[in-house]
C-alpha positions as CSV (number, residue, x, y, z in Angstrom):
1,M,-29.8,-87.6,56.2
2,H,-28.9,-84.1,57.4
3,K,-27.2,-84.1,60.9
4,E,-26.0,-80.8,62.5
5,N,-22.6,-81.4,64.1
6,S,-21.0,-78.0,63.6
7,I,-21.2,-74.8,65.6
8,R,-22.6,-73.1,62.6
9,A,-25.7,-75.3,62.6
10,R,-26.6,-74.1,66.1
11,F,-28.4,-70.9,65.0
12,D,-25.4,-69.5,63.1
13,I,-25.3,-68.3,59.5
14,P,-24.2,-70.6,56.7
15,A,-20.8,-69.4,55.5
16,R,-21.8,-68.8,51.9
17,A,-24.8,-66.6,53.1
18,L,-22.5,-64.7,55.5
19,G,-20.0,-64.0,52.8
20,L,-22.6,-62.8,50.4
21,G,-24.2,-60.7,53.1
22,L,-21.0,-59.0,54.1
23,L,-20.1,-58.3,50.5
24,F,-23.4,-56.7,49.9
25,L,-23.3,-54.8,53.2
26,G,-19.9,-53.5,52.4
27,S,-21.0,-52.3,49.0
28,L,-24.2,-50.8,50.4
29,A,-22.4,-49.0,53.2
30,C,-20.3,-47.0,50.7
31,H,-23.3,-45.9,48.8
32,S,-25.3,-45.3,52.0
33,A,-22.6,-42.9,53.3
34,R,-22.6,-40.9,50.1
35,A,-26.4,-40.9,50.1
36,A,-26.5,-39.7,53.7
37,D,-24.2,-36.7,52.9
38,I,-26.4,-35.7,49.9
39,I,-29.6,-36.1,51.8
40,A,-28.3,-33.9,54.6
41,T,-28.0,-31.0,52.3
42,S,-30.4,-31.3,49.4
43,G,-32.6,-34.4,49.8
44,T,-32.5,-37.4,47.4
45,Q,-30.2,-36.9,44.4
46,T,-29.0,-39.1,41.7
47,M,-25.6,-40.6,42.3
48,S,-23.2,-41.8,39.7
49,Q,-21.3,-45.1,40.0
50,P,-23.9,-46.7,40.2
51,D,-26.8,-44.5,38.9
52,I,-29.2,-45.2,41.9
53,Q,-31.4,-43.0,44.0
54,F,-31.5,-43.5,47.8
55,S,-33.8,-41.9,50.3
56,P,-33.2,-42.4,54.0
57,A,-36.1,-44.9,54.2
58,Q,-34.7,-46.8,51.3
59,V,-31.3,-47.0,52.9
60,Q,-32.7,-48.4,56.1
61,Q,-34.9,-50.8,54.1
62,Q,-32.0,-52.1,52.1
63,L,-29.8,-52.5,55.2
64,A,-32.6,-54.4,56.9
65,A,-33.2,-56.7,53.9
66,S,-29.5,-57.5,53.6
67,S,-29.0,-58.4,57.3
68,T,-28.7,-62.1,58.1
69,A,-28.4,-61.7,61.8
70,I,-30.4,-64.0,64.1
71,T,-31.2,-62.5,67.5
72,P,-32.7,-64.1,70.6
73,F,-36.2,-63.1,71.4
74,R,-38.5,-63.2,74.5
75,I,-42.1,-62.3,74.6
76,N,-42.6,-59.4,77.1
77,V,-45.9,-57.6,76.8
78,P,-45.9,-54.2,78.7
79,D,-48.0,-54.0,81.8
80,S,-49.7,-51.0,80.3
81,A,-50.9,-53.1,77.4
82,I,-52.4,-55.6,79.8
83,A,-54.1,-52.8,81.8
84,D,-55.4,-51.3,78.6
85,L,-56.9,-54.7,77.5
86,R,-58.7,-55.0,80.8
87,Q,-60.0,-51.5,80.6
88,R,-61.4,-52.1,77.1
89,L,-63.0,-55.3,78.2
90,S,-64.7,-53.5,81.1
91,L,-66.3,-51.1,78.6
92,T,-67.5,-53.7,76.2
93,R,-70.9,-53.0,74.6
94,L,-72.4,-56.4,73.5
95,P,-75.1,-56.7,70.8
96,D,-78.5,-58.4,71.3
97,Q,-79.2,-62.0,70.3
98,L,-82.4,-63.7,69.2
99,G,-84.1,-66.0,71.7
100,G,-83.9,-69.7,71.2
101,V,-80.7,-69.7,69.2
102,S,-77.0,-70.3,70.0
103,W,-74.3,-70.4,67.3
104,E,-76.5,-70.4,64.2
105,Y,-76.1,-66.7,63.6
106,G,-72.5,-66.5,64.7
107,T,-70.8,-66.5,68.1
108,D,-73.2,-67.3,70.9
109,L,-73.8,-64.3,73.2
110,E,-73.7,-66.3,76.5
111,Y,-70.5,-68.1,75.6
112,L,-68.8,-64.8,74.6
113,K,-70.0,-63.1,77.8
114,A,-68.4,-65.9,79.9
115,L,-65.2,-65.8,77.8
116,L,-64.8,-62.0,78.0
117,D,-65.4,-62.1,81.8
118,Y,-62.8,-64.8,82.2
119,W,-60.4,-62.8,80.0
120,R,-60.8,-59.7,82.1
121,T,-60.9,-61.2,85.6
122,E,-59.1,-64.6,85.6
123,F,-56.9,-65.1,82.6
124,N,-53.2,-64.8,83.5
125,W,-51.3,-63.6,80.4
126,R,-48.0,-63.6,82.3
127,E,-48.4,-67.3,83.1
128,Q,-49.1,-68.1,79.4
129,E,-46.3,-65.8,78.3
130,E,-43.8,-67.7,80.6
131,L,-45.0,-71.0,79.1
132,L,-44.3,-69.7,75.6
133,N,-40.9,-68.3,76.7
134,Q,-39.9,-71.8,77.7
135,H,-39.2,-72.4,74.1
136,S,-36.1,-70.9,72.4
137,Q,-37.2,-68.0,70.2
138,F,-35.5,-65.8,67.7
139,K,-36.0,-63.1,65.1
140,T,-34.3,-62.5,61.7
141,T,-35.1,-60.2,58.8
142,I,-36.2,-61.9,55.6
143,D,-37.8,-60.0,52.7
144,N,-38.1,-56.9,54.9
145,V,-40.1,-58.9,57.4
146,D,-38.9,-59.2,61.0
147,L,-39.6,-62.9,61.2
148,H,-40.2,-64.5,64.6
149,F,-39.7,-68.2,65.1
150,I,-39.3,-70.9,67.7
151,H,-36.2,-72.9,67.2
152,Q,-36.2,-75.7,69.8
153,R,-33.4,-78.2,69.2
154,S,-33.5,-81.7,70.5
155,S,-30.7,-83.2,72.6
156,H,-30.9,-86.4,70.5
157,E,-28.3,-86.9,67.7
158,S,-30.8,-88.6,65.5
159,A,-33.2,-85.6,65.4
160,I,-34.3,-84.2,62.1
161,P,-35.4,-80.6,61.5
162,L,-39.2,-80.1,61.3
163,L,-40.7,-76.9,60.0
164,L,-44.1,-76.7,61.8
165,V,-46.4,-74.0,60.2
166,H,-49.6,-72.6,61.6
167,G,-52.5,-71.0,59.8
168,W,-55.3,-68.5,60.5
169,P,-56.7,-67.8,63.0
170,G,-53.9,-69.7,64.7
171,S,-50.5,-69.0,66.0
172,V,-47.4,-70.7,67.4
173,S,-49.4,-71.3,70.6
174,E,-51.2,-74.1,68.7
175,F,-48.1,-76.2,69.0
176,S,-47.6,-75.8,72.7
177,K,-48.5,-79.4,73.5
178,L,-46.3,-80.8,70.7
179,I,-42.9,-79.1,71.0
180,G,-41.8,-81.0,74.1
181,P,-42.8,-84.5,72.9
182,L,-41.3,-83.7,69.4
183,T,-37.9,-82.5,70.6
184,E,-37.5,-84.7,73.7
185,P,-39.6,-87.8,73.1
186,T,-37.9,-89.9,75.8
187,S,-39.2,-87.5,78.4
188,H,-42.7,-88.0,77.1
189,G,-42.9,-91.7,76.8
190,G,-41.4,-91.9,73.3
191,S,-38.3,-93.1,71.5
192,A,-35.1,-91.1,70.7
193,E,-35.5,-92.3,67.1
194,D,-38.6,-90.0,66.9
195,A,-36.8,-86.8,67.8
196,F,-37.1,-83.6,65.9
197,H,-35.5,-80.1,66.0
198,V,-38.7,-77.9,65.8
199,I,-38.7,-74.7,63.9
200,A,-42.1,-73.0,64.3
201,P,-42.4,-69.5,62.7
202,S,-45.0,-66.8,63.2
203,L,-46.1,-66.2,59.6
204,P,-45.4,-62.8,58.2
205,G,-48.1,-60.5,59.4
206,F,-49.0,-62.9,62.2
207,G,-48.3,-62.6,65.9
208,F,-44.7,-61.7,66.8
209,S,-43.6,-61.3,63.1
210,S,-43.8,-57.9,61.5
211,A,-46.2,-57.4,58.6
212,P,-45.2,-57.1,55.0
213,T,-45.2,-53.5,54.0
214,E,-46.0,-53.9,50.3
215,P,-48.9,-55.6,48.4
216,G,-48.4,-59.1,47.0
217,F,-46.9,-61.1,49.9
218,G,-49.1,-64.1,49.7
219,P,-48.8,-67.8,50.7
220,E,-46.3,-68.6,47.9
221,Q,-44.1,-65.7,49.0
222,M,-44.3,-66.8,52.6
223,A,-43.2,-70.3,51.5
224,L,-40.1,-68.8,49.8
225,A,-39.4,-66.8,53.0
226,L,-39.6,-69.9,55.1
227,A,-37.2,-71.7,52.7
228,D,-34.8,-68.9,53.2
229,L,-35.2,-69.2,57.0
230,M,-34.3,-72.9,56.9
231,E,-31.3,-72.2,54.7
232,R,-30.2,-69.4,57.0
233,L,-30.4,-71.8,59.9
234,G,-28.1,-74.2,58.0
235,Y,-30.6,-77.0,57.4
236,E,-30.0,-78.5,53.9
237,Q,-32.8,-81.0,54.3
238,Y,-35.9,-80.9,56.6
239,A,-39.4,-82.2,57.2
240,L,-42.6,-80.2,56.9
241,A,-45.9,-80.3,58.8
242,G,-48.9,-78.0,59.2
243,G,-52.6,-77.4,58.5
244,D,-54.7,-74.6,57.2
245,W,-52.5,-71.9,55.6
246,G,-49.5,-73.9,56.9
247,A,-50.6,-76.8,54.6
248,I,-51.0,-74.5,51.7
249,I,-47.6,-72.7,52.3
250,N,-45.9,-76.1,52.7
251,R,-47.3,-77.3,49.4
252,H,-45.8,-74.2,47.7
253,L,-42.5,-74.8,49.4
254,A,-42.5,-78.5,48.2
255,N,-43.4,-77.3,44.7
256,H,-40.4,-75.0,44.6
257,Y,-37.8,-77.0,46.5
258,P,-38.7,-80.8,46.6
259,E,-35.0,-81.7,46.8
260,R,-34.7,-79.9,50.1
261,L,-37.4,-81.9,51.8
262,I,-37.5,-85.2,53.7
263,G,-41.3,-85.3,53.7
264,L,-44.5,-83.4,53.9
265,H,-47.1,-84.1,56.5
266,S,-50.5,-82.3,56.2
267,N,-53.7,-82.3,58.2
268,M,-55.5,-80.3,55.5
269,V,-54.3,-81.7,52.3
270,L,-55.6,-79.9,49.2
271,A,-55.6,-80.7,45.5
272,N,-57.7,-79.9,42.4
273,P,-59.8,-82.7,40.8
274,P,-57.6,-84.9,38.6
275,A,-57.6,-84.3,34.9
276,D,-57.8,-88.1,34.3
277,P,-61.5,-89.1,34.5
278,A,-60.6,-92.5,36.0
279,Q,-58.7,-90.9,38.9
280,R,-61.4,-88.3,39.3
281,D,-64.1,-90.9,39.6
282,A,-62.2,-93.4,41.8
283,V,-64.2,-92.6,44.9
284,S,-66.2,-95.0,46.9
285,E,-69.8,-94.2,48.0
286,S,-68.8,-93.9,51.6
287,E,-65.9,-91.6,50.9
288,A,-68.1,-89.5,48.5
289,A,-70.6,-89.1,51.3
290,V,-68.0,-87.8,53.7
291,V,-66.6,-85.4,51.1
292,E,-70.1,-84.1,50.2
293,A,-71.1,-83.7,53.9
294,R,-68.1,-81.5,54.6
295,R,-68.7,-79.5,51.4
296,N,-72.4,-78.9,52.4
297,Y,-71.4,-77.9,55.9
298,M,-68.8,-75.4,54.6
299,L,-71.4,-73.6,52.4
300,N,-72.4,-71.6,55.5
301,E,-68.9,-71.2,56.8
302,V,-67.1,-69.1,54.2
303,G,-68.4,-65.6,54.8
304,Y,-65.2,-64.7,56.6
305,Q,-63.3,-65.7,53.5
306,Q,-65.3,-63.3,51.3
307,I,-64.7,-60.4,53.7
308,Q,-61.0,-61.1,54.4
309,G,-60.4,-61.9,50.7
310,T,-61.9,-58.6,49.5
311,K,-61.9,-55.9,52.3
312,P,-59.6,-57.0,55.1
313,Q,-58.7,-53.4,56.0
314,T,-62.3,-52.4,56.7
315,L,-62.7,-55.4,59.0
316,G,-59.5,-54.6,60.8
317,Y,-60.8,-51.2,62.1
318,G,-63.3,-53.0,64.3
319,L,-61.3,-56.0,65.3
320,N,-58.0,-54.2,66.1
321,D,-59.9,-51.7,68.3
322,S,-62.2,-54.0,70.2
323,P,-61.0,-57.1,72.1
324,A,-64.6,-58.3,72.4
325,G,-65.0,-58.0,68.6
326,L,-61.7,-59.8,68.0
327,A,-62.6,-62.6,70.4
328,G,-66.1,-63.0,68.8
329,W,-64.5,-63.2,65.3
330,I,-61.9,-65.8,66.2
331,V,-63.7,-68.0,68.6
332,E,-66.5,-68.6,66.1
333,K,-64.0,-70.4,64.0
334,F,-62.8,-72.5,66.8
335,H,-66.4,-73.5,67.4
336,G,-67.4,-74.0,63.8
337,W,-64.2,-76.0,62.8
338,S,-63.9,-78.3,65.8
339,D,-65.3,-81.7,66.3
340,L,-68.6,-80.7,67.9
341,P,-72.0,-82.1,67.1
342,E,-73.4,-80.2,64.2
343,D,-77.1,-80.6,65.2
344,E,-76.7,-79.1,68.6
345,P,-74.8,-76.1,70.1
346,G,-71.9,-78.2,71.5
347,N,-69.7,-77.1,74.4
348,L,-66.4,-75.6,73.1
349,D,-64.9,-76.0,76.6
350,N,-64.9,-79.8,76.0
351,N,-62.4,-79.3,73.2
352,F,-60.3,-76.3,74.3
353,S,-59.7,-74.7,77.6
354,K,-60.4,-71.0,77.9
355,D,-56.7,-70.4,78.5
356,E,-55.8,-72.1,75.3
357,I,-58.3,-70.0,73.3
358,L,-57.4,-66.8,75.0
359,T,-53.7,-67.2,74.7
360,N,-54.1,-67.4,70.9
361,I,-56.5,-64.5,70.8
362,S,-54.2,-62.4,73.1
363,I,-51.3,-62.9,70.7
364,Y,-53.4,-61.3,68.0
365,W,-54.5,-58.5,70.3
366,F,-51.2,-57.6,71.9
367,T,-49.4,-57.7,68.5
368,G,-52.1,-55.8,66.7
369,S,-51.8,-58.4,63.9
370,I,-55.4,-59.3,63.0
371,T,-55.6,-57.0,60.0
372,S,-52.2,-58.0,58.5
373,S,-53.0,-61.7,59.1
374,A,-56.4,-61.4,57.4
375,R,-54.6,-59.9,54.3
376,I,-53.3,-63.4,53.5
377,Y,-56.7,-64.1,52.0
378,Y,-56.6,-61.0,49.8
379,E,-53.1,-61.7,48.6
380,N,-53.9,-65.4,47.9
381,R,-56.6,-64.2,45.5
382,N,-54.7,-61.4,43.9
383,S,-51.0,-62.2,43.9
384,P,-49.6,-63.6,40.6
385,R,-48.3,-67.1,40.8
386,I,-44.5,-67.3,40.8
387,K,-44.4,-71.0,39.8
388,P,-47.4,-73.1,38.5
389,M,-48.4,-75.8,41.0
390,S,-47.3,-79.2,39.8
391,Y,-47.2,-82.8,41.1
392,I,-45.7,-82.7,44.6
393,N,-42.8,-85.2,44.2
394,V,-42.2,-85.3,48.0
395,P,-43.2,-88.2,50.3
396,T,-46.5,-87.1,51.7
397,G,-48.5,-88.1,54.8
398,A,-52.1,-87.0,55.2
399,A,-54.0,-87.0,58.5
400,I,-57.7,-86.8,57.9
401,F,-59.6,-85.5,60.9
402,P,-63.4,-85.9,60.5
403,A,-64.3,-82.3,61.3
404,E,-61.6,-80.7,59.0
405,I,-63.1,-77.9,56.9
406,Y,-62.1,-79.6,53.6
407,I,-61.8,-83.3,53.0
408,L,-60.8,-84.7,49.6
409,P,-61.0,-88.2,48.1
410,R,-57.9,-90.2,48.5
411,A,-57.6,-90.7,44.7
412,W,-57.5,-87.0,44.2
413,V,-54.6,-86.6,46.7
414,E,-52.7,-89.5,45.2
415,A,-52.9,-87.8,41.8
416,A,-51.3,-84.6,43.2
417,Y,-48.8,-85.9,45.8
418,D,-46.4,-88.8,46.3
419,L,-48.8,-90.1,49.0
420,R,-47.1,-92.6,51.4
421,Q,-49.5,-92.5,54.4
422,W,-53.2,-91.8,54.7
423,T,-54.7,-91.9,58.2
424,V,-58.4,-91.4,58.8
425,M,-58.8,-90.2,62.4
426,P,-61.7,-91.2,64.6
427,E,-62.2,-87.7,66.0
428,G,-60.8,-84.1,65.8
429,G,-61.1,-81.1,63.7
430,H,-59.3,-78.2,62.1
431,F,-57.0,-77.2,65.0
432,A,-55.7,-80.8,65.3
433,A,-52.4,-80.1,67.1
434,L,-54.3,-78.3,69.9
435,E,-57.5,-80.4,69.9
436,Q,-56.1,-83.9,69.4
437,P,-52.4,-83.5,70.2
438,Q,-51.8,-87.2,70.9
439,S,-53.4,-88.5,67.7
440,Y,-51.6,-85.8,65.7
441,L,-48.2,-86.6,67.3
442,K,-48.6,-90.3,66.8
443,D,-49.4,-89.9,63.1
444,L,-46.5,-87.5,62.6
445,R,-44.1,-89.8,64.2
446,E,-45.3,-92.9,62.3
447,F,-45.0,-91.0,59.0
448,Y,-41.5,-89.8,59.5
449,R,-40.3,-93.2,60.7
450,L,-40.9,-94.3,57.1
451,L,-38.4,-91.7,55.9
452,R,-35.6,-91.6,58.5
């Protein structure tokens, strides 16, 4: 089991990575100096020894890509950005809504009015910002992405590293109720044997991470970037957890680097139907009814996937310019994917506070990341696969919440993963860490107790 006892493991760079980085930087610095002299007089020219062309932008890009520095980070949104948000909210022009309907056509008008009014007059971003800043945060450059991540270490020697990965339209704020109990369980009614060091990144193009600047940076590429992050932090073995895109990214990571992983916990476990007819048909009537019910429900819930998977840029012009539009787009997913009665409107305030919803939406707004985050759907459809998906030979735990957007038969999951734990939850939906934090936490702890 990996235990960090050295100074290097405390956010420093593994020696081998540092040596390679310095060697590359030294070599690049020589070429950069020559390139700068040439550019100053006549633009980009071909250099001999080696025969490479450098423009100023390429020099900076290569320097950034080769940097392994890890720097502390604190969220600090300018006052002017907060004032601009309130001004835009005061100028909102809302659409009409048919009489006698609520969420059937999309986000309910009355709910959105109340949410926007609260955002403009009562929501305290500085208070939420300070809560987020209670966690240790850092940035480092990987694959030309300025990657933001929470790295909250436990005080317990028995703690194991846990890479906790969010999805869309989520953010690291989803894990605000979990980080304390995970890192310091004895302060939250738990046992020291259940302690984790939590690493929670903002995915590339999401929140406080910068966006990829070239096409092709999809979930598999993100998985490789997160593997690089964990290596850079000095973690040779670590645990995984996440849902939505986090579950998909973690599956890619497990497919590439099973030997690095202690285990994989997922609250949205996905797999293709087994090739073996016996495994494919090993589904009870009750389980088949649950699977079919979720499939039928989702038939009317995938319009956003078609838009974000084909024309995310077009969508971004509206959402990045209008906080009301952004809120309407995101909150509809919180309503549709949470554990609310399907045959009646349901009160979203019973599942999430307005502060919780608006903190997540505000992260997208203040960072201007809604367009780049939506591109993950396009890249997932169009980026070539680096490694074919195979059987996940990593101990896997699945938490099945009843209102999750996709639910598979257990036999299908067993055919695709080394399944060690399967928990059917009594309540909860897609945003499980935020909606049902105690159930999620309990299942995560119980699963990793099997593997410590």
